VOTI-560874 format. One record per residue (C-alpha): residue in one letter; residue number from 0; y, x, z. Coordinates in Angstrom, 2 decimals. Each point is the difference from the previous one (the first is absolute). Layout:
// residues N
<r res="A" n="NUM" north="Y" east="X" up="Z"/>
...
END
This chain:
// residues 358
<r res="M" n="0" north="117.03" east="106.34" up="-0.72"/>
<r res="V" n="1" north="-3.23" east="-0.93" up="-1.02"/>
<r res="A" n="2" north="-1.65" east="-2.52" up="2.54"/>
<r res="T" n="3" north="2.33" east="-2.92" up="0.96"/>
<r res="P" n="4" north="1.67" east="1.19" up="2.91"/>
<r res="S" n="5" north="-2.30" east="-0.44" up="3.28"/>
<r res="K" n="6" north="-2.21" east="1.82" up="2.93"/>
<r res="P" n="7" north="-2.04" east="3.07" up="0.57"/>
<r res="D" n="8" north="-3.15" east="0.82" up="2.09"/>
<r res="V" n="9" north="0.90" east="3.36" up="1.36"/>
<r res="S" n="10" north="2.36" east="1.67" up="2.52"/>
<r res="Q" n="11" north="0.39" east="2.28" up="2.85"/>
<r res="S" n="12" north="2.54" east="-1.17" up="2.31"/>
<r res="N" n="13" north="1.00" east="-2.06" up="3.52"/>
<r res="Q" n="14" north="-1.10" east="-2.88" up="-2.21"/>
<r res="K" n="15" north="-2.28" east="0.21" up="-3.08"/>
<r res="V" n="16" north="0.45" east="-1.27" up="-3.20"/>
<r res="N" n="17" north="-1.87" east="-2.86" up="-0.30"/>
<r res="G" n="18" north="-0.80" east="0.43" up="3.53"/>
<r res="T" n="19" north="1.96" east="-3.33" up="1.01"/>
<r res="G" n="20" north="-1.86" east="-2.69" up="-0.97"/>
<r res="R" n="21" north="0.58" east="-0.09" up="-3.22"/>
<r res="R" n="22" north="-2.57" east="0.05" up="-2.62"/>
<r res="D" n="23" north="-0.90" east="1.06" up="-3.88"/>
<r res="S" n="24" north="-0.02" east="-3.02" up="-2.09"/>
<r res="I" n="25" north="0.97" east="-1.19" up="-3.47"/>
<r res="L" n="26" north="3.28" east="1.35" up="0.89"/>
<r res="T" n="27" north="-0.69" east="3.02" up="1.04"/>
<r res="P" n="28" north="1.11" east="3.03" up="-2.41"/>
<r res="R" n="29" north="-2.85" east="0.95" up="-1.87"/>
<r res="F" n="30" north="-0.80" east="3.66" up="-1.28"/>
<r res="Y" n="31" north="-0.91" east="0.49" up="-3.87"/>
<r res="T" n="32" north="-2.27" east="2.07" up="-2.67"/>
<r res="T" n="33" north="-0.34" east="-0.74" up="-3.49"/>
<r res="D" n="34" north="-1.87" east="1.30" up="-2.87"/>
<r res="F" n="35" north="1.38" east="2.87" up="-0.72"/>
<r res="E" n="36" north="-1.85" east="1.03" up="-3.15"/>
<r res="A" n="37" north="1.58" east="-3.10" up="-1.68"/>
<r res="M" n="38" north="3.38" east="0.65" up="1.41"/>
<r res="A" n="39" north="-0.28" east="3.59" up="-1.76"/>
<r res="N" n="40" north="-0.82" east="-1.12" up="-3.13"/>
<r res="L" n="41" north="2.78" east="-2.69" up="-0.16"/>
<r res="D" n="42" north="1.49" east="0.15" up="-3.40"/>
<r res="I" n="43" north="3.46" east="0.50" up="0.55"/>
<r res="F" n="44" north="0.57" east="1.53" up="-3.65"/>
<r res="D" n="45" north="2.35" east="-2.83" up="-1.36"/>
<r res="L" n="46" north="2.21" east="-0.14" up="3.14"/>
<r res="T" n="47" north="0.24" east="4.36" up="0.58"/>
<r res="P" n="48" north="4.07" east="-0.35" up="-0.34"/>
<r res="D" n="49" north="-0.09" east="-2.73" up="2.55"/>
<r res="Y" n="50" north="-2.19" east="1.92" up="2.69"/>
<r res="E" n="51" north="2.07" east="3.18" up="-0.63"/>
<r res="A" n="52" north="3.31" east="-1.52" up="0.91"/>
<r res="I" n="53" north="-1.94" east="-1.71" up="2.90"/>
<r res="L" n="54" north="-1.12" east="3.81" up="1.04"/>
<r res="E" n="55" north="3.75" east="1.24" up="-0.29"/>
<r res="E" n="56" north="1.51" east="-2.87" up="1.79"/>
<r res="F" n="57" north="-2.78" east="0.79" up="2.96"/>
<r res="K" n="58" north="0.52" east="4.05" up="-0.20"/>
<r res="F" n="59" north="3.97" east="-0.74" up="0.55"/>
<r res="D" n="60" north="-1.08" east="-1.43" up="3.56"/>
<r res="Y" n="61" north="2.80" east="-1.65" up="0.86"/>
<r res="N" n="62" north="-0.83" east="-0.38" up="3.71"/>
<r res="R" n="63" north="-1.10" east="3.90" up="0.41"/>
<r res="R" n="64" north="2.79" east="0.24" up="2.72"/>
<r res="H" n="65" north="-0.04" east="-3.70" up="1.29"/>
<r res="F" n="66" north="-2.86" east="-0.35" up="2.56"/>
<r res="V" n="67" north="1.46" east="2.38" up="3.06"/>
<r res="R" n="68" north="0.50" east="-0.89" up="3.31"/>
<r res="T" n="69" north="3.82" east="-0.48" up="1.21"/>
<r res="A" n="70" north="1.58" east="0.46" up="3.33"/>
<r res="D" n="71" north="-0.52" east="-3.81" up="0.02"/>
<r res="F" n="72" north="-3.55" east="0.50" up="0.81"/>
<r res="N" n="73" north="0.65" east="2.07" up="3.03"/>
<r res="Q" n="74" north="-0.04" east="-2.43" up="3.05"/>
<r res="N" n="75" north="-2.17" east="-2.14" up="2.14"/>
<r res="W" n="76" north="-1.16" east="-3.60" up="-1.34"/>
<r res="D" n="77" north="-1.18" east="-1.19" up="3.35"/>
<r res="H" n="78" north="3.42" east="-2.48" up="-0.23"/>
<r res="I" n="79" north="-1.48" east="-2.17" up="-2.89"/>
<r res="D" n="80" north="-1.41" east="-3.44" up="1.35"/>
<r res="P" n="81" north="-3.57" east="0.66" up="0.65"/>
<r res="K" n="82" north="-1.16" east="-2.70" up="-2.43"/>
<r res="V" n="83" north="2.31" east="1.07" up="-2.88"/>
<r res="R" n="84" north="-1.81" east="3.61" up="1.15"/>
<r res="E" n="85" north="-3.15" east="-1.20" up="-0.49"/>
<r res="H" n="86" north="0.54" east="-2.07" up="-3.52"/>
<r res="F" n="87" north="1.78" east="3.34" up="-1.16"/>
<r res="R" n="88" north="-2.96" east="1.89" up="0.83"/>
<r res="V" n="89" north="-2.55" east="-2.13" up="-1.96"/>
<r res="F" n="90" north="2.71" east="0.29" up="-3.04"/>
<r res="L" n="91" north="-0.39" east="3.95" up="0.17"/>
<r res="E" n="92" north="-3.19" east="-0.01" up="0.54"/>
<r res="G" n="93" north="-0.85" east="-2.54" up="-3.23"/>
<r res="S" n="94" north="2.38" east="1.80" up="-1.71"/>
<r res="C" n="95" north="-1.26" east="3.55" up="0.36"/>
<r res="T" n="96" north="-3.44" east="-0.91" up="-0.75"/>
<r res="S" n="97" north="1.04" east="-1.72" up="-3.14"/>
<r res="E" n="98" north="1.93" east="2.94" up="-1.22"/>
<r res="F" n="99" north="-2.76" east="2.40" up="0.96"/>
<r res="S" n="100" north="-2.49" east="-2.03" up="-1.90"/>
<r res="G" n="101" north="1.94" east="0.30" up="-2.94"/>
<r res="F" n="102" north="0.24" east="4.05" up="0.24"/>
<r res="L" n="103" north="-3.57" east="0.27" up="0.44"/>
<r res="L" n="104" north="-0.65" east="-2.25" up="-3.35"/>
<r res="Y" n="105" north="2.56" east="1.94" up="-2.16"/>
<r res="K" n="106" north="-1.19" east="3.19" up="1.36"/>
<r res="E" n="107" north="-4.06" east="-0.55" up="-0.93"/>
<r res="I" n="108" north="1.27" east="-1.10" up="-3.22"/>
<r res="A" n="109" north="2.01" east="2.64" up="-0.80"/>
<r res="V" n="110" north="-2.39" east="2.78" up="0.71"/>
<r res="K" n="111" north="-3.08" east="-1.84" up="-1.54"/>
<r res="I" n="112" north="1.93" east="-0.37" up="-3.38"/>
<r res="K" n="113" north="1.75" east="2.90" up="-0.22"/>
<r res="D" n="114" north="-2.34" east="1.85" up="-2.69"/>
<r res="K" n="115" north="0.02" east="-2.72" up="-1.90"/>
<r res="N" n="116" north="3.46" east="-1.81" up="0.00"/>
<r res="P" n="117" north="2.48" east="2.56" up="1.21"/>
<r res="L" n="118" north="2.51" east="-2.15" up="-0.76"/>
<r res="M" n="119" north="-0.88" east="-3.05" up="1.93"/>
<r res="A" n="120" north="-1.22" east="2.59" up="2.90"/>
<r res="E" n="121" north="3.35" east="1.44" up="0.48"/>
<r res="I" n="122" north="1.53" east="-3.68" up="0.58"/>
<r res="F" n="123" north="-2.25" east="-0.96" up="2.30"/>
<r res="S" n="124" north="0.78" east="3.01" up="1.99"/>
<r res="L" n="125" north="2.96" east="-0.31" up="0.45"/>
<r res="M" n="126" north="-0.06" east="-3.64" up="0.78"/>
<r res="S" n="127" north="-2.26" east="1.32" up="2.93"/>
<r res="R" n="128" north="2.72" east="2.31" up="0.91"/>
<r res="D" n="129" north="2.30" east="-3.26" up="0.29"/>
<r res="E" n="130" north="-2.32" east="-1.77" up="1.83"/>
<r res="A" n="131" north="-0.85" east="3.08" up="2.69"/>
<r res="R" n="132" north="3.06" east="0.48" up="0.30"/>
<r res="H" n="133" north="0.65" east="-3.89" up="1.17"/>
<r res="A" n="134" north="-3.25" east="0.20" up="2.52"/>
<r res="G" n="135" north="1.00" east="3.15" up="1.16"/>
<r res="F" n="136" north="3.47" east="-1.49" up="0.63"/>
<r res="L" n="137" north="-1.55" east="-2.93" up="1.58"/>
<r res="N" n="138" north="-2.22" east="1.83" up="2.21"/>
<r res="K" n="139" north="3.05" east="2.19" up="1.49"/>
<r res="A" n="140" north="1.09" east="-3.46" up="1.34"/>
<r res="M" n="141" north="-2.89" east="-0.74" up="1.81"/>
<r res="P" n="142" north="0.35" east="2.36" up="3.10"/>
<r res="D" n="143" north="3.57" east="-1.67" up="0.60"/>
<r res="F" n="144" north="-1.95" east="-3.52" up="1.16"/>
<r res="D" n="145" north="-2.97" east="2.06" up="1.61"/>
<r res="L" n="146" north="-2.25" east="-0.35" up="-3.04"/>
<r res="Q" n="147" north="-2.23" east="3.07" up="-2.02"/>
<r res="L" n="148" north="-1.64" east="-0.96" up="-3.26"/>
<r res="D" n="149" north="-2.48" east="2.68" up="-0.86"/>
<r res="L" n="150" north="0.02" east="-0.02" up="-3.55"/>
<r res="S" n="151" north="-2.88" east="2.61" up="-0.98"/>
<r res="T" n="152" north="-2.31" east="-2.29" up="2.16"/>
<r res="L" n="153" north="0.89" east="-3.28" up="-1.23"/>
<r res="S" n="154" north="-0.35" east="1.40" up="-3.44"/>
<r res="K" n="155" north="-3.45" east="0.81" up="1.02"/>
<r res="T" n="156" north="-0.99" east="-3.01" up="2.19"/>
<r res="K" n="157" north="1.43" east="-2.68" up="-2.64"/>
<r res="K" n="158" north="-2.13" east="-1.91" up="-2.21"/>
<r res="Y" n="159" north="0.77" east="0.55" up="-3.59"/>
<r res="V" n="160" north="-0.43" east="-2.92" up="-2.46"/>
<r res="Y" n="161" north="-0.77" east="0.47" up="-3.86"/>
<r res="F" n="162" north="2.61" east="-1.45" up="-2.69"/>
<r res="A" n="163" north="-0.39" east="0.39" up="-3.44"/>
<r res="P" n="164" north="2.74" east="1.98" up="-1.79"/>
<r res="K" n="165" north="1.91" east="-2.99" up="-1.23"/>
<r res="F" n="166" north="-0.34" east="-1.64" up="3.25"/>
<r res="I" n="167" north="1.65" east="2.65" up="1.63"/>
<r res="F" n="168" north="2.75" east="-0.17" up="-2.71"/>
<r res="Y" n="169" north="0.67" east="-3.78" up="0.71"/>
<r res="A" n="170" north="-0.23" east="0.30" up="3.73"/>
<r res="T" n="171" north="2.00" east="3.17" up="0.22"/>
<r res="Y" n="172" north="2.61" east="-1.15" up="-2.50"/>
<r res="L" n="173" north="0.61" east="-3.10" up="2.47"/>
<r res="S" n="174" north="-0.21" east="1.75" up="3.40"/>
<r res="E" n="175" north="2.26" east="2.92" up="-0.88"/>
<r res="K" n="176" north="2.62" east="-3.04" up="-1.69"/>
<r res="I" n="177" north="-0.46" east="-2.29" up="3.00"/>
<r res="G" n="178" north="0.83" east="3.21" up="2.19"/>
<r res="Y" n="179" north="3.35" east="0.57" up="-1.85"/>
<r res="W" n="180" north="0.87" east="-3.53" up="0.84"/>
<r res="R" n="181" north="-1.19" east="-0.09" up="3.45"/>
<r res="Y" n="182" north="2.01" east="3.56" up="0.97"/>
<r res="I" n="183" north="3.23" east="-1.07" up="-2.02"/>
<r res="K" n="184" north="0.02" east="-3.69" up="1.53"/>
<r res="I" n="185" north="-0.14" east="1.61" up="3.02"/>
<r res="H" n="186" north="2.78" east="2.64" up="-0.51"/>
<r res="Q" n="187" north="2.22" east="-2.91" up="-1.02"/>
<r res="H" n="188" north="-0.47" east="-2.00" up="2.96"/>
<r res="F" n="189" north="1.15" east="2.99" up="2.13"/>
<r res="L" n="190" north="3.14" east="0.74" up="-2.36"/>
<r res="A" n="191" north="0.55" east="-3.29" up="1.20"/>
<r res="H" n="192" north="-0.57" east="-0.20" up="3.68"/>
<r res="P" n="193" north="-0.40" east="3.86" up="1.16"/>
<r res="E" n="194" north="0.08" east="-1.29" up="3.59"/>
<r res="Y" n="195" north="-3.73" east="-0.31" up="-0.81"/>
<r res="R" n="196" north="-0.95" east="2.82" up="-1.39"/>
<r res="I" n="197" north="-2.31" east="1.16" up="2.94"/>
<r res="Y" n="198" north="-1.12" east="3.14" up="-1.00"/>
<r res="P" n="199" north="1.65" east="2.88" up="-2.49"/>
<r res="I" n="200" north="-3.04" east="-0.25" up="-2.64"/>
<r res="F" n="201" north="1.15" east="-3.15" up="-1.57"/>
<r res="K" n="202" north="3.24" east="2.20" up="-1.01"/>
<r res="F" n="203" north="-2.26" east="1.78" up="-2.57"/>
<r res="F" n="204" north="-1.47" east="-3.41" up="-1.37"/>
<r res="E" n="205" north="2.57" east="0.39" up="-3.02"/>
<r res="N" n="206" north="-1.45" east="3.01" up="-1.57"/>
<r res="W" n="207" north="-3.32" east="-0.65" up="1.26"/>
<r res="C" n="208" north="-0.51" east="-3.04" up="-2.08"/>
<r res="Q" n="209" north="1.15" east="1.86" up="-3.24"/>
<r res="D" n="210" north="-3.07" east="2.04" up="0.35"/>
<r res="E" n="211" north="-2.07" east="-3.41" up="0.01"/>
<r res="S" n="212" north="1.65" east="-1.06" up="-3.33"/>
<r res="R" n="213" north="-0.92" east="3.14" up="-1.82"/>
<r res="H" n="214" north="-3.47" east="-0.54" up="1.06"/>
<r res="G" n="215" north="-0.18" east="-3.05" up="-1.11"/>
<r res="D" n="216" north="1.36" east="0.74" up="-3.26"/>
<r res="F" n="217" north="-2.43" east="2.54" up="-0.89"/>
<r res="C" n="218" north="-2.97" east="-2.60" up="1.17"/>
<r res="S" n="219" north="1.67" east="-2.11" up="-2.80"/>
<r res="L" n="220" north="-0.28" east="2.47" up="-2.45"/>
<r res="L" n="221" north="-3.74" east="0.91" up="0.96"/>
<r res="L" n="222" north="-0.81" east="-4.11" up="-0.82"/>
<r res="R" n="223" north="1.78" east="0.51" up="-3.12"/>
<r res="S" n="224" north="-2.30" east="2.87" up="-0.98"/>
<r res="D" n="225" north="-2.70" east="-2.20" up="-0.37"/>
<r res="K" n="226" north="0.84" east="-3.53" up="-2.02"/>
<r res="N" n="227" north="-2.64" east="-1.74" up="1.81"/>
<r res="N" n="228" north="1.60" east="0.20" up="3.00"/>
<r res="I" n="229" north="2.98" east="-2.20" up="-1.00"/>
<r res="K" n="230" north="-1.17" east="-1.90" up="-3.16"/>
<r res="G" n="231" north="-2.51" east="-2.90" up="-0.22"/>
<r res="I" n="232" north="-2.07" east="-2.63" up="2.57"/>
<r res="R" n="233" north="-1.04" east="2.66" up="2.57"/>
<r res="A" n="234" north="3.09" east="1.95" up="0.47"/>
<r res="N" n="235" north="1.46" east="-3.27" up="1.02"/>
<r res="L" n="236" north="-2.78" east="-1.13" up="1.92"/>
<r res="W" n="237" north="0.55" east="3.26" up="2.16"/>
<r res="S" n="238" north="3.29" east="0.50" up="-0.18"/>
<r res="K" n="239" north="0.39" east="-3.47" up="1.64"/>
<r res="F" n="240" north="-2.82" east="1.15" up="2.54"/>
<r res="F" n="241" north="1.73" east="2.80" up="1.01"/>
<r res="L" n="242" north="3.28" east="-1.58" up="0.36"/>
<r res="L" n="243" north="-1.31" east="-2.42" up="2.24"/>
<r res="S" n="244" north="-2.21" east="2.33" up="2.06"/>
<r res="V" n="245" north="3.14" east="2.14" up="0.55"/>
<r res="F" n="246" north="2.83" east="-3.19" up="0.70"/>
<r res="A" n="247" north="-2.86" east="-1.57" up="2.21"/>
<r res="T" n="248" north="-0.63" east="3.35" up="2.41"/>
<r res="M" n="249" north="3.77" east="0.63" up="0.31"/>
<r res="Y" n="250" north="0.59" east="-3.63" up="0.73"/>
<r res="L" n="251" north="-2.74" east="0.21" up="2.75"/>
<r res="N" n="252" north="0.91" east="3.20" up="1.44"/>
<r res="D" n="253" north="3.69" east="-0.60" up="0.18"/>
<r res="I" n="254" north="-0.34" east="-3.62" up="1.21"/>
<r res="C" n="255" north="-3.23" east="0.20" up="2.34"/>
<r res="V" n="256" north="0.33" east="3.87" up="1.34"/>
<r res="R" n="257" north="3.55" east="1.13" up="-0.60"/>
<r res="N" n="258" north="2.34" east="-2.96" up="0.47"/>
<r res="E" n="259" north="0.66" east="0.84" up="3.64"/>
<r res="F" n="260" north="1.54" east="3.32" up="-1.08"/>
<r res="Y" n="261" north="2.08" east="-1.08" up="-2.86"/>
<r res="E" n="262" north="1.72" east="-3.07" up="1.95"/>
<r res="S" n="263" north="0.78" east="2.94" up="2.78"/>
<r res="I" n="264" north="1.91" east="1.54" up="-2.68"/>
<r res="G" n="265" north="1.99" east="-2.72" up="-0.94"/>
<r res="M" n="266" north="-2.09" east="-1.03" up="-3.00"/>
<r res="D" n="267" north="-1.15" east="-3.06" up="-1.41"/>
<r res="T" n="268" north="-3.34" east="0.60" up="-0.51"/>
<r res="R" n="269" north="-0.90" east="-2.77" up="-2.25"/>
<r res="K" n="270" north="3.34" east="0.42" up="-2.03"/>
<r res="Y" n="271" north="-0.97" east="3.87" up="-0.19"/>
<r res="V" n="272" north="-3.61" east="-0.32" up="-0.94"/>
<r res="E" n="273" north="1.12" east="-2.88" up="-2.86"/>
<r res="E" n="274" north="2.55" east="2.29" up="-1.68"/>
<r res="V" n="275" north="-2.07" east="2.96" up="-0.01"/>
<r res="L" n="276" north="-2.86" east="-1.79" up="-1.68"/>
<r res="R" n="277" north="2.16" east="-1.89" up="-2.35"/>
<r res="E" n="278" north="1.65" east="3.64" up="-0.94"/>
<r res="T" n="279" north="-3.39" east="1.68" up="-0.56"/>
<r res="N" n="280" north="-0.91" east="-2.80" up="-2.25"/>
<r res="R" n="281" north="2.88" east="0.41" up="-1.80"/>
<r res="D" n="282" north="-0.71" east="3.42" up="-0.60"/>
<r res="A" n="283" north="-3.77" east="-0.48" up="-0.86"/>
<r res="A" n="284" north="1.01" east="-2.02" up="-2.80"/>
<r res="K" n="285" north="1.26" east="3.58" up="-1.46"/>
<r res="A" n="286" north="-3.88" east="1.53" up="0.05"/>
<r res="F" n="287" north="-2.30" east="-3.11" up="0.33"/>
<r res="P" n="288" north="-0.87" east="-2.42" up="-2.83"/>
<r res="V" n="289" north="0.51" east="-3.06" up="2.77"/>
<r res="I" n="290" north="1.69" east="-0.73" up="3.06"/>
<r res="M" n="291" north="-0.45" east="-2.42" up="2.98"/>
<r res="D" n="292" north="2.07" east="-3.38" up="0.08"/>
<r res="L" n="293" north="1.96" east="0.66" up="3.16"/>
<r res="E" n="294" north="2.17" east="-3.30" up="-0.64"/>
<r res="N" n="295" north="-3.17" east="-2.16" up="0.19"/>
<r res="P" n="296" north="0.01" east="-1.21" up="4.01"/>
<r res="K" n="297" north="-4.03" east="-0.31" up="-0.26"/>
<r res="F" n="298" north="0.14" east="3.65" up="0.18"/>
<r res="W" n="299" north="1.80" east="0.23" up="3.26"/>
<r res="A" n="300" north="-1.57" east="-2.94" up="1.61"/>
<r res="C" n="301" north="-3.43" east="2.03" up="-0.61"/>
<r res="L" n="302" north="1.55" east="3.25" up="1.64"/>
<r res="K" n="303" north="1.03" east="-2.38" up="2.84"/>
<r res="K" n="304" north="-3.41" east="-1.33" up="0.31"/>
<r res="C" n="305" north="-1.57" east="3.44" up="0.04"/>
<r res="E" n="306" north="2.64" east="0.96" up="2.81"/>
<r res="E" n="307" north="-0.99" east="-2.74" up="2.04"/>
<r res="N" n="308" north="-3.97" east="0.89" up="-0.46"/>
<r res="N" n="309" north="0.74" east="3.60" up="1.19"/>
<r res="A" n="310" north="1.68" east="-1.21" up="3.22"/>
<r res="K" n="311" north="-2.76" east="-2.17" up="0.35"/>
<r res="L" n="312" north="-2.41" east="2.96" up="-0.46"/>
<r res="S" n="313" north="2.14" east="2.60" up="2.03"/>
<r res="K" n="314" north="-0.34" east="-2.77" up="2.82"/>
<r res="I" n="315" north="-4.24" east="0.34" up="-0.14"/>
<r res="D" n="316" north="0.51" east="3.44" up="-0.05"/>
<r res="N" n="317" north="1.93" east="-0.06" up="3.42"/>
<r res="S" n="318" north="-2.51" east="-2.12" up="1.09"/>
<r res="N" n="319" north="-2.55" east="0.68" up="2.28"/>
<r res="A" n="320" north="-2.75" east="-1.58" up="-1.72"/>
<r res="P" n="321" north="-3.57" east="1.87" up="-0.71"/>
<r res="E" n="322" north="0.48" east="2.24" up="-3.62"/>
<r res="W" n="323" north="-2.56" east="-2.22" up="-1.54"/>
<r res="L" n="324" north="1.82" east="-3.18" up="0.67"/>
<r res="K" n="325" north="3.36" east="1.43" up="-1.00"/>
<r res="K" n="326" north="-1.38" east="0.61" up="-3.57"/>
<r res="I" n="327" north="-1.30" east="-3.35" up="-0.26"/>
<r res="Q" n="328" north="3.18" east="-1.34" up="1.27"/>
<r res="K" n="329" north="2.18" east="1.86" up="-2.97"/>
<r res="L" n="330" north="-2.30" east="-1.00" up="-2.71"/>
<r res="P" n="331" north="1.99" east="-3.23" up="-0.82"/>
<r res="Y" n="332" north="3.76" east="1.88" up="0.47"/>
<r res="L" n="333" north="-1.60" east="2.97" up="-2.55"/>
<r res="A" n="334" north="-1.21" east="-2.78" up="-2.31"/>
<r res="N" n="335" north="3.13" east="-1.62" up="-0.07"/>
<r res="N" n="336" north="1.74" east="3.44" up="-0.93"/>
<r res="G" n="337" north="-2.39" east="0.14" up="-2.85"/>
<r res="L" n="338" north="1.18" east="-3.33" up="-1.00"/>
<r res="Q" n="339" north="3.83" east="0.32" up="0.05"/>
<r res="F" n="340" north="-0.70" east="3.53" up="-1.91"/>
<r res="L" n="341" north="-1.67" east="-1.64" up="-2.74"/>
<r res="T" n="342" north="2.66" east="-2.98" up="-0.15"/>
<r res="M" n="343" north="3.03" east="2.70" up="-0.37"/>
<r res="Y" n="344" north="-2.56" east="1.79" up="-2.30"/>
<r res="L" n="345" north="-0.34" east="-2.60" up="-2.48"/>
<r res="Q" n="346" north="3.88" east="-1.24" up="0.06"/>
<r res="P" n="347" north="1.37" east="0.36" up="-3.42"/>
<r res="S" n="348" north="1.63" east="3.89" up="-0.32"/>
<r res="I" n="349" north="2.91" east="0.84" up="-1.80"/>
<r res="P" n="350" north="-0.70" east="2.13" up="-3.18"/>
<r res="T" n="351" north="2.44" east="2.60" up="-0.97"/>
<r res="P" n="352" north="0.60" east="1.80" up="-3.24"/>
<r res="K" n="353" north="-3.12" east="1.80" up="0.24"/>
<r res="G" n="354" north="-2.65" east="-2.65" up="0.61"/>
<r res="V" n="355" north="-1.02" east="-3.81" up="-0.71"/>
<r res="V" n="356" north="-0.17" east="-3.25" up="2.34"/>
<r res="L" n="357" north="-2.96" east="-0.51" up="2.02"/>
END
C-alpha cells in the first residue's frame, strides 16, 4: 500500500467512482514515479545478506492461496443498511486505489532497475505481486455493491507525482506500516464483535496485514542502505516531515471522510485513529532517527483544529457560491491548516537510537 487509503477517479458502473460529488483533494491517493536510475544505482553491497533474506521470505509467498473468494461471498448484499452500504463503497474504492497505486510503482521500479540491480528488482517485483493480489481482491468485491473500477484506465488517466527515491522509502515505509496497524486493529475489532462484520472481506485482514508489515521491513532496509537517510539533521527533518504528513492525512481522512463508516461497524473512530498512529509511531522508531511526540497534547489540539477547518472547507465546497468566491472563502482555513502543520512540525520530537535531538 503506497498512498494513504483514499479515492479514485475512474469507474464504469451504475455509480461512477468519484462521480458522486466527491472530489480529488490532498487526501486523495496519489500515484508515484521516481528516479529509476538513482534507484538502480543504490549501493546495497554492505547489506546484501539482509536483502537476500528478505527475498527468500517474499519468495515463500505466505498468502499465495489466501485471497480466494469463498462461498460466503455468494449472496445478495442489498440487506445492508443503505447508509452503511454507501460508506463501505467509499472504503472499497479508496482501498483498492491505494493498493493498485502500490502495484504500479513497485512494478515499474522492478522493470526499470532489473539490469543494474537484479536483487532489488526481484524483491520489488514480488511486492508488486502482493499489491496486485490485494487490489484484485478488492476489485472483485466492487460488483457486489454496484461498483466497477477500471484499473487499466485509471493507470492511464491518474496524475503521477514525482518523489526522489529516499522520499519513496520514507513514505512507503510509513504507508505499509500504517496499513498493517489499520488492518490488524479492524481484524481485532471484528474478533471481539463479529456481529458487526458486514462483509466477508474482513475475514482476510489478519493475513493481509502481514504482507504490509513485510513490505515495510523491506523499505526500512532501503533506508539503511544510505546512512544519510537515517543519520544527521536532514534525516531527522525529513523523517519528521513524513511522519507528520502521513499521520495528519490518516487523521483527517478517517475523522472527516470515513468516520461514519467506522461508526457503522461499531468502532470508535477517534480511538481507532489514535491507536493506529501510536503503534505506527512506535514502529517508526525501528527505522527513523526521530519519531513524533504523540503524548504532547498540542499535537492532538492542532489536528483537531485542522479537522474543524476541513469541516468549514467542506461546507464552502457544498455551497452555491460561485467558484471564485469559494476560493477566497477557503483561504483563511487553508492558511490556518498550514499554521497548524507548522506548529506540529516545530514541536520537539523524540530521538531514537539512530538520531539526535531536534
